[in-house]
MARZA-764595 format. One record per residue (C-alpha): residue number from 1; residue in three letters; x, y, z. Coordinates in steps of 0.001 Angstrom, whole numbers, padded with zeros to 6 digits. Layout:
N
(node NUM,'ALA',(X,Y,Z))
...
! end
This chain:
419
(node 1,'MET',(044644,-015271,059859))
(node 2,'TYR',(043478,-015969,063301))
(node 3,'GLU',(043713,-019247,064957))
(node 4,'GLN',(043454,-020159,063118))
(node 5,'SER',(038796,-020085,065394))
(node 6,'GLY',(039389,-020307,068917))
(node 7,'THR',(041866,-017977,070391))
(node 8,'ARG',(040095,-016817,073362))
(node 9,'ASN',(040054,-013116,072692))
(node 10,'ILE',(043341,-013592,071545))
(node 11,'SER',(043019,-014729,068054))
(node 12,'LEU',(041653,-018121,067348))
(node 13,'THR',(042960,-019662,064526))
(node 14,'TYR',(043710,-017494,062610))
(node 15,'GLY',(043039,-021214,063056))
(node 16,'ILE',(042175,-020816,061509))
(node 17,'VAL',(044761,-017133,064143))
(node 18,'ALA',(044327,-019532,061400))
(node 19,'CYS',(045324,-018314,060063))
(node 20,'THR',(042683,-015453,058973))
(node 21,'VAL',(042175,-012702,056861))
(node 22,'VAL',(044979,-012157,054612))
(node 23,'ALA',(046673,-013321,051674))
(node 24,'VAL',(045607,-016553,052972))
(node 25,'LEU',(044172,-017311,056307))
(node 26,'ALA',(045846,-020277,057554))
(node 27,'PHE',(044689,-021248,060951))
(node 28,'GLY',(041128,-020500,062016))
(node 29,'ALA',(039660,-020311,065518))
(node 30,'GLY',(041571,-022143,067977))
(node 31,'PHE',(044771,-020254,068496))
(node 32,'VAL',(046098,-019159,071850))
(node 33,'ALA',(049170,-017028,072359))
(node 34,'ALA',(051569,-018765,074701))
(node 35,'GLY',(051574,-017367,078186))
(node 36,'LYS',(048247,-015561,077737))
(node 37,'ARG',(045862,-018395,078412))
(node 38,'THR',(043639,-017894,081406))
(node 39,'GLY',(042150,-020615,083527))
(node 40,'SER',(044407,-023396,082309))
(node 41,'SER',(047596,-024955,083501))
(node 42,'THR',(049823,-024410,080500))
(node 43,'LEU',(053360,-025716,080405))
(node 44,'SER',(055696,-023862,082704))
(node 45,'PRO',(058813,-022186,081306))
(node 46,'LEU',(060952,-024867,082969))
(node 47,'SER',(059227,-027637,081040))
(node 48,'LEU',(060080,-025870,077780))
(node 49,'THR',(063801,-025499,078434))
(node 50,'ALA',(066678,-027521,077268))
(node 51,'GLY',(067890,-030983,077618))
(node 52,'PRO',(067456,-034058,075431))
(node 53,'PRO',(065002,-036680,076683))
(node 54,'PRO',(066955,-039330,078608))
(node 55,'ASP',(065315,-042223,076732))
(node 56,'VAL',(066004,-040969,073192))
(node 57,'ASP',(069144,-041894,071218))
(node 58,'PHE',(070216,-038823,069229))
(node 59,'SER',(073377,-040425,067832))
(node 60,'PRO',(071771,-041066,064394))
(node 61,'VAL',(071091,-037330,064101))
(node 62,'TRP',(074709,-036387,064750))
(node 63,'LYS',(075968,-039148,062484))
(node 64,'ALA',(073780,-037820,059679))
(node 65,'TRP',(075059,-034301,060411))
(node 66,'ALA',(078681,-035522,060125))
(node 67,'VAL',(077958,-037399,056879))
(node 68,'ILE',(076467,-034221,055385))
(node 69,'ASP',(079537,-032224,056409))
(node 70,'GLU',(081887,-034835,054978))
(node 71,'LYS',(080178,-035859,051757))
(node 72,'PHE',(077455,-033474,050566))
(node 73,'VAL',(078087,-031758,047219))
(node 74,'PRO',(075354,-029367,045985))
(node 75,'VAL',(074589,-029978,042315))
(node 76,'SER',(074036,-026252,041747))
(node 77,'VAL',(077708,-025441,042387))
(node 78,'ALA',(080124,-025439,039445))
(node 79,'SER',(082673,-028297,039402))
(node 80,'SER',(085604,-025922,039783))
(node 81,'THR',(084179,-024213,042857))
(node 82,'PRO',(085374,-025468,046256))
(node 83,'VAL',(082563,-026491,048576))
(node 84,'ALA',(082687,-025460,052219))
(node 85,'SER',(081654,-028281,054548))
(node 86,'SER',(079398,-025994,056556))
(node 87,'SER',(078827,-022452,057745))
(node 88,'ALA',(077019,-020794,060611))
(node 89,'ASP',(074091,-019964,058312))
(node 90,'SER',(073834,-023448,056813))
(node 91,'ASN',(074080,-025044,060246))
(node 92,'GLN',(071255,-022835,061499))
(node 93,'GLU',(069133,-023796,058489))
(node 94,'ARG',(069705,-027448,059371))
(node 95,'VAL',(068446,-026810,062914))
(node 96,'TRP',(065300,-025148,061550))
(node 97,'GLY',(064858,-028102,059192))
(node 98,'MET',(065148,-030553,062073))
(node 99,'ILE',(062438,-028747,064020))
(node 100,'GLU',(060236,-028629,060911))
(node 101,'GLY',(060683,-032387,060542))
(node 102,'LEU',(059896,-032933,064204))
(node 103,'ALA',(056638,-030991,063848))
(node 104,'ALA',(055802,-032789,060581))
(node 105,'SER',(056257,-036182,062303))
(node 106,'LEU',(053108,-035465,064346))
(node 107,'ASP',(051049,-035672,061132))
(node 108,'ASP',(048856,-032784,062265))
(node 109,'PRO',(048028,-030157,059606))
(node 110,'TYR',(047746,-027405,062231))
(node 111,'THR',(051127,-028019,063863))
(node 112,'PHE',(054159,-026512,062166))
(node 113,'PHE',(057376,-024585,062774))
(node 114,'LEU',(057698,-020896,061893))
(node 115,'PRO',(061332,-020034,061014))
(node 116,'PRO',(062374,-016378,061173))
(node 117,'SER',(060854,-015133,057898))
(node 118,'GLU',(057515,-016917,058377))
(node 119,'ASN',(057355,-015929,062046))
(node 120,'GLU',(057894,-012282,061113))
(node 121,'GLN',(055132,-012512,058512))
(node 122,'PHE',(052800,-014092,061059))
(node 123,'ALA',(053401,-011175,063416))
(node 124,'SER',(052646,-008813,060540))
(node 125,'ASP',(049390,-010647,059833))
(node 126,'MET',(048349,-010236,063440))
(node 127,'SER',(048961,-006493,063202))
(node 128,'GLY',(046164,-006212,060646))
(node 129,'SER',(047919,-005255,057410))
(node 130,'PHE',(047010,-007741,054678))
(node 131,'GLU',(047565,-008062,050977))
(node 132,'GLY',(046786,-011332,049282))
(node 133,'VAL',(043907,-013385,047910))
(node 134,'GLY',(041605,-013619,050945))
(node 135,'MET',(041093,-017270,051733))
(node 136,'GLU',(041894,-019712,054485))
(node 137,'VAL',(043732,-022920,053670))
(node 138,'ALA',(044552,-026092,055567))
(node 139,'VAL',(046063,-029476,054836))
(node 140,'ARG',(043409,-032191,054783))
(node 141,'GLU',(044443,-035797,054157))
(node 142,'LYS',(047872,-034462,053078))
(node 143,'VAL',(046366,-032224,050373))
(node 144,'LEU',(046323,-028427,050494))
(node 145,'THR',(042635,-027515,050721))
(node 146,'VAL',(040628,-024300,050622))
(node 147,'VAL',(038751,-023925,053908))
(node 148,'SER',(036925,-020867,052709))
(node 149,'PRO',(037376,-017926,050369))
(node 150,'LEU',(036193,-014851,052244))
(node 151,'LYS',(033267,-013072,050679))
(node 152,'GLY',(034077,-010202,048370))
(node 153,'THR',(037778,-011111,048147))
(node 154,'PRO',(039880,-011888,045059))
(node 155,'ALA',(039740,-015608,045844))
(node 156,'GLU',(035946,-015671,045791))
(node 157,'ARG',(035696,-013462,042716))
(node 158,'ALA',(038095,-015750,040851))
(node 159,'GLY',(035841,-018730,041550))
(node 160,'LEU',(037663,-020606,044322))
(node 161,'ARG',(035305,-022578,046596))
(node 162,'SER',(035408,-024278,049989))
(node 163,'GLY',(036799,-027783,049621))
(node 164,'ASP',(038829,-027058,046486))
(node 165,'LEU',(042087,-029013,046361))
(node 166,'ILE',(045094,-026889,045422))
(node 167,'LEU',(047500,-029125,043495))
(node 168,'LYS',(049917,-026439,042338))
(node 169,'ILE',(050834,-022871,043221))
(node 170,'ASN',(052495,-021111,040284))
(node 171,'ASP',(053497,-024451,038717))
(node 172,'GLU',(054945,-025749,042005))
(node 173,'LEU',(053396,-028959,043307))
(node 174,'THR',(051872,-028623,046768))
(node 175,'GLN',(052406,-032281,047671))
(node 176,'GLY',(054188,-032358,051037))
(node 177,'MET',(053811,-028593,051455))
(node 178,'ASP',(052663,-027388,054885))
(node 179,'VAL',(050337,-024453,055481))
(node 180,'ALA',(053086,-021992,056433))
(node 181,'GLU',(055006,-022673,053221))
(node 182,'ALA',(051833,-022475,051136))
(node 183,'VAL',(050843,-019137,052667))
(node 184,'LYS',(054298,-017760,051934))
(node 185,'LYS',(053936,-018698,048265))
(node 186,'ILE',(050349,-017465,047897))
(node 187,'ARG',(050717,-014072,049512))
(node 188,'GLY',(052144,-011128,047635))
(node 189,'PRO',(051727,-007456,046775))
(node 190,'LYS',(048493,-005968,045499))
(node 191,'GLY',(048140,-006253,041730))
(node 192,'THR',(050329,-009322,041291))
(node 193,'VAL',(048892,-012634,040082))
(node 194,'VAL',(049096,-016091,041633))
(node 195,'THR',(048045,-019161,039629))
(node 196,'PHE',(046449,-022240,041209))
(node 197,'MET',(045897,-025675,039725))
(node 198,'VAL',(042634,-026747,041337))
(node 199,'LEU',(040613,-029958,041545))
(node 200,'ARG',(036983,-029951,042693))
(node 201,'ASP',(034744,-032888,043593))
(node 202,'ASP',(032364,-032479,040668))
(node 203,'TRP',(035039,-031701,038047))
(node 204,'ASN',(036304,-034303,035600))
(node 205,'ALA',(039755,-032736,035448))
(node 206,'GLN',(041871,-030150,037230))
(node 207,'ARG',(041602,-026523,036175))
(node 208,'GLU',(043797,-023457,036359))
(node 209,'ILE',(042526,-020463,038319))
(node 210,'GLN',(044375,-017148,038350))
(node 211,'VAL',(043859,-014711,041222))
(node 212,'THR',(045008,-011097,041327))
(node 213,'ARG',(046126,-010175,044827))
(node 214,'ASP',(044618,-007176,046570))
(node 215,'VAL',(044207,-005516,049965))
(node 216,'ILE',(041765,-007643,051960))
(node 217,'ASN',(038908,-005803,053649))
(node 218,'ILE',(036257,-007984,055251))
(node 219,'PRO',(032683,-006906,056050))
(node 220,'VAL',(032387,-008710,059386))
(node 221,'VAL',(028604,-008505,059977))
(node 222,'THR',(025838,-007596,057526))
(node 223,'THR',(022058,-007574,057995))
(node 224,'THR',(019045,-007961,055729))
(node 225,'ALA',(015420,-007362,056752))
(node 226,'ARG',(013426,-009360,054208))
(node 227,'GLN',(009916,-008467,053108))
(node 228,'ASP',(008605,-011850,054283))
(node 229,'GLY',(009383,-011110,057948))
(node 230,'VAL',(012629,-013089,058069))
(node 231,'PHE',(015702,-011239,059350))
(node 232,'VAL',(019140,-012414,058150))
(node 233,'ILE',(022417,-011741,059963))
(node 234,'GLU',(025536,-012771,058062))
(node 235,'VAL',(028802,-013119,060008))
(node 236,'ALA',(031882,-013390,057768))
(node 237,'THR',(034532,-013971,060422))
(node 238,'PHE',(035058,-013756,064183))
(node 239,'THR',(037239,-010728,064943))
(node 240,'SER',(037707,-008719,068121))
(node 241,'SER',(035039,-006315,066839))
(node 242,'SER',(032493,-009036,065991))
(node 243,'PRO',(030684,-009073,069379))
(node 244,'ASP',(029865,-005351,069189))
(node 245,'LEU',(028846,-005586,065542))
(node 246,'PHE',(026685,-008628,066288))
(node 247,'ARG',(025014,-006833,069200))
(node 248,'ASN',(024149,-003963,066872))
(node 249,'ALA',(022746,-006434,064353))
(node 250,'LEU',(020556,-008010,067033))
(node 251,'ARG',(019349,-004545,067998))
(node 252,'GLU',(018259,-004054,064362))
(node 253,'PHE',(016499,-007419,064477))
(node 254,'VAL',(014585,-006530,067645))
(node 255,'LYS',(013597,-003104,066296))
(node 256,'SER',(012338,-004694,063079))
(node 257,'GLY',(009670,-006561,065029))
(node 258,'ASP',(010510,-009787,063189))
(node 259,'LYS',(010422,-013085,065107))
(node 260,'MET',(012261,-015234,062566))
(node 261,'LEU',(016077,-015103,062427))
(node 262,'ILE',(018567,-016711,060051))
(node 263,'LEU',(022216,-016621,061111))
(node 264,'ASP',(024407,-017144,058030))
(node 265,'LEU',(027808,-018639,058922))
(node 266,'ARG',(028593,-019997,055466))
(node 267,'GLY',(032166,-019397,054400))
(node 268,'ASN',(033108,-018194,057890))
(node 269,'PRO',(036529,-019712,058714))
(node 270,'GLY',(036422,-018783,062398))
(node 271,'GLY',(038438,-016377,064506))
(node 272,'TYR',(038275,-015368,068135))
(node 273,'LEU',(036761,-017946,070461))
(node 274,'GLY',(035641,-015134,072756))
(node 275,'ALA',(033534,-013706,069940))
(node 276,'SER',(031805,-017051,069424))
(node 277,'VAL',(031074,-017400,073154))
(node 278,'ASP',(029770,-013837,073354))
(node 279,'MET',(027405,-014349,070407))
(node 280,'ALA',(026050,-017616,071774))
(node 281,'SER',(025396,-015896,075108))
(node 282,'TRP',(022628,-013759,073584))
(node 283,'PHE',(020552,-016919,073151))
(node 284,'LEU',(021549,-019107,076127))
(node 285,'PRO',(020898,-018891,079883))
(node 286,'LEU',(023800,-018145,082193))
(node 287,'GLY',(026148,-021082,082683))
(node 288,'LYS',(025066,-023229,079743))
(node 289,'VAL',(028066,-025007,078202))
(node 290,'ILE',(029078,-023645,074807))
(node 291,'VAL',(032320,-025556,074230))
(node 292,'THR',(035064,-027306,076198))
(node 293,'GLU',(038786,-027331,075486))
(node 294,'ASP',(039976,-030912,076045))
(node 295,'TYR',(043704,-031056,076882))
(node 296,'ALA',(043800,-034867,077069))
(node 297,'GLY',(045388,-034805,080525))
(node 298,'HIS',(048197,-032338,079713))
(node 299,'ALA',(046281,-029583,081493))
(node 300,'ALA',(042910,-029044,083103))
(node 301,'ASN',(040056,-028816,080617))
(node 302,'ILE',(038532,-025371,080133))
(node 303,'VAL',(034750,-025101,079911))
(node 304,'HIS',(033359,-022016,078174))
(node 305,'ARG',(029853,-021161,079365))
(node 306,'SER',(027183,-018684,078370))
(node 307,'LEU',(027543,-015199,079810))
(node 308,'GLY',(023772,-015218,080151))
(node 309,'TYR',(022626,-012239,078067))
(node 310,'ASN',(019735,-014486,076951))
(node 311,'ILE',(017414,-011735,075719))
(node 312,'PHE',(015147,-013900,073576))
(node 313,'ASN',(012166,-015978,074658))
(node 314,'SER',(010549,-019064,073161))
(node 315,'ASN',(008892,-016964,070475))
(node 316,'LEU',(012188,-016747,068623))
(node 317,'LYS',(012433,-018961,065536))
(node 318,'MET',(015989,-019479,064348))
(node 319,'VAL',(017936,-021295,061634))
(node 320,'VAL',(021717,-021301,061136))
(node 321,'LEU',(023209,-021671,057656))
(node 322,'VAL',(026501,-023627,057425))
(node 323,'ASP',(028650,-025114,054695))
(node 324,'ARG',(032097,-026591,054063))
(node 325,'GLY',(033610,-023160,054651))
(node 326,'SER',(032194,-022898,058195))
(node 327,'ALA',(035107,-023758,060465))
(node 328,'SER',(036262,-023627,064064))
(node 329,'ALA',(034484,-020773,065881))
(node 330,'SER',(031640,-021014,063348))
(node 331,'GLU',(031223,-024691,064159))
(node 332,'ILE',(031348,-023966,067888))
(node 333,'LEU',(028568,-021368,067673))
(node 334,'ALA',(026357,-023399,065336))
(node 335,'ASP',(026750,-026618,067337))
(node 336,'ALA',(026029,-024885,070660))
(node 337,'LEU',(022838,-023251,069376))
(node 338,'ARG',(021591,-026562,068012))
(node 339,'ALA',(022619,-028597,071068))
(node 340,'HIS',(020550,-026346,073338))
(node 341,'GLY',(017520,-026422,071057))
(node 342,'ILE',(017803,-022791,069937))
(node 343,'ALA',(018278,-023334,066196))
(node 344,'LYS',(018176,-025816,063342))
(node 345,'LEU',(021124,-026134,060938))
(node 346,'VAL',(020698,-025974,057157))
(node 347,'GLY',(023332,-026429,054444))
(node 348,'THR',(026159,-028931,054103))
(node 349,'ASN',(028721,-030493,056448))
(node 350,'THR',(031057,-027975,058064))
(node 351,'PHE',(034841,-028102,057739))
(node 352,'GLY',(035680,-030047,060886))
(node 353,'LYS',(038293,-027804,062538))
(node 354,'GLY',(037980,-029207,066038))
(node 355,'SER',(041276,-028246,067644))
(node 356,'VAL',(043080,-025464,069506))
(node 357,'GLN',(046562,-024226,068627))
(node 358,'GLU',(049142,-022460,070774))
(node 359,'LEU',(052022,-020339,069494))
(node 360,'VAL',(055156,-021172,071509))
(node 361,'GLU',(058347,-019153,071167))
(node 362,'ILE',(061311,-021418,070383))
(node 363,'THR',(063847,-018608,069929))
(node 364,'PRO',(063245,-014827,069851))
(node 365,'GLU',(062949,-015122,066040))
(node 366,'THR',(061085,-018434,065680))
(node 367,'ALA',(057974,-020168,067001))
(node 368,'LEU',(056145,-023474,066980))
(node 369,'LYS',(052430,-023445,066309))
(node 370,'ILE',(051181,-026630,067943))
(node 371,'THR',(047831,-028281,068553))
(node 372,'VAL',(047287,-028403,072314))
(node 373,'ALA',(043603,-029267,072733))
(node 374,'ARG',(040442,-030487,071017))
(node 375,'TRP',(036990,-028935,071018))
(node 376,'LEU',(034206,-030772,072795))
(node 377,'ALA',(030617,-029887,071930))
(node 378,'PRO',(028094,-029285,074763))
(node 379,'ASP',(027284,-033019,074718))
(node 380,'GLY',(030946,-033852,075378))
(node 381,'VAL',(031617,-035251,071898))
(node 382,'HIS',(034573,-034073,069812))
(node 383,'ILE',(033725,-031999,066764))
(node 384,'PRO',(034142,-034607,063991))
(node 385,'GLN',(036933,-034255,061434))
(node 386,'ASP',(034431,-034542,058603))
(node 387,'GLY',(032451,-031648,060042))
(node 388,'ILE',(029077,-031138,061692))
(node 389,'THR',(026123,-032584,059788))
(node 390,'PRO',(023229,-030126,059398))
(node 391,'ASP',(019616,-031015,060244))
(node 392,'VAL',(018621,-030330,056647))
(node 393,'GLU',(021183,-030906,053906))
(node 394,'VAL',(021020,-028603,050897))
(node 395,'LYS',(023843,-028384,048391))
(node 396,'MET',(024844,-025389,046303))
(node 397,'THR',(025795,-026228,042701))
(node 398,'GLU',(027899,-024327,040174))
(node 399,'GLU',(024706,-023767,038189))
(node 400,'ASP',(023053,-022179,041245))
(node 401,'ILE',(025977,-019803,041690))
(node 402,'LYS',(026058,-018831,038018))
(node 403,'ALA',(022304,-018243,038053))
(node 404,'ASP',(022596,-016200,041255))
(node 405,'LYS',(020351,-018663,043087))
(node 406,'ASP',(020641,-019623,046751))
(node 407,'PRO',(018742,-022846,047476))
(node 408,'GLN',(020292,-023059,050939))
(node 409,'LEU',(018888,-019697,051968))
(node 410,'ASP',(015567,-020578,050337))
(node 411,'LYS',(015346,-023771,052415))
(node 412,'ALA',(016357,-021883,055585))
(node 413,'VAL',(013548,-019379,054991))
(node 414,'GLU',(011070,-022198,054365))
(node 415,'LEU',(012168,-024002,057543))
(node 416,'VAL',(012200,-020968,059844))
(node 417,'ARG',(008706,-019992,058678))
(node 418,'SER',(007452,-023477,059517))
(node 419,'LEU',(008875,-023626,063062))
! end
């Protein structure tokens, strides 16, 4: 995953950093590796070192610790087996649990603790080796939710859709489960099966969906030159290679002689913020605001502006397709193009991933992924939690999918031809 859609050429979000492209992408654009942010006043190492806050009473914690040592009897141990009060390993697990609880108390689905095993897996994800189902997940209103199944992946082929609520993973309830734990349970070797209990808005009852895990390969950018003079560029995710691939796609568009462009960001969960900024720069004059990172006073805000490639004139007619699976960096790009009058949006509300995460090392083996900023659109308004509303709303039904129809694309073609 990336980050989780906004990592400033560092991964965004997979996160989703977030959290993107694997077994499950869990974060989406908006992730920044600690210590690698440029142009912002991040916390200094001194502010992240030791010492309990002077105004916090930790005595209840230590009392609870002592009670556990003195009284706890695990029910899984036979009655004749002596029970040790504690061990180095169990004590360390308690510390990890305390940090997990501290992160959970913030009630933010994108903030969570990565103990050693999960932190190691996260590092593996970032290296680019993925086996899983190929979707991004997040916790929305305390329910594990599919942000987007990536196109051509096992998750999409099995019928999972953006907005699906995952109630169970292999018969285990997801209630109270955070993203890191869910990803750990969903991922697995190629050829193995994971079973989801899913609820969808237009279903009368929950249904079981089985997905066979596989190696995840994502076609980042694809192009289609239609016979009606409309050129379509589809961007599946924002990776480090996306800017070059997008530039090549624009070169195809220019060579085609077409003047009408549809940018399809449906099902795109985000990725590198830098990729989103670079793409927007092909359509915007130098210095135009694309997005702002709002640190709410903890650090100076960072304004990301167009690099000023701006190769198109007023003859360009453009529509951007979005849906519930368009998150983070996708939302940033779509909102910037609309805000500056470059494009109209067609589809359904986007996901609403309007925040930036930072990965902070807690120990050499563990890390805390924490929300550190919010995205501000060019007009200075936060990206809403219920997503960006398109100019023209067009829904995609199960019947449309089964019949291989695409009313959203049809409407986008109709609109771009009328501009």
